[in-house]
C-alpha angles and dihedrals in degrees: 000000000000090000091062091046090049090050091049092052093049092049090049092050090049092049095044094049086059095043088239096139090093087064096047105084120143095261095051093044091052089049090048092052090051094046092048089047090053091050089056090046091050090061088068097048112126093354140100112252088246092058096063120107107247091208089059090048089053093051095049093042090052091055093050091050091045096054091043092055092049089053093049088051091049091059097037094245123162102230094208092049096049093047091048090049090051093050091051090049091049090050089058092046095042110038114191094236090056103032104036110126093356131111092200119133114254094248090056098048 
């Protein structure tokens, strides 16, 4: 996971060079993730998924990931571990034999 650590270090350097840490409290980082996710979503508004510019998707997705990494760093979370933990939890909530090929929420399987 050195790539994630390297990215996080680069984001922190970028932030610190601009004295933006003062704005990066947990609340504002959570809002930033949401805002950027909505900007990603907006790209698809009134369009077919195939009509969206992939370069714009990359830009907005990078913003979502960047703010998520900064939030994980804020709380001292190991990104690999929290994602692996969530995959394991989802494996329990969505067992293959009940969930395969279905988009049903876990409590309705």
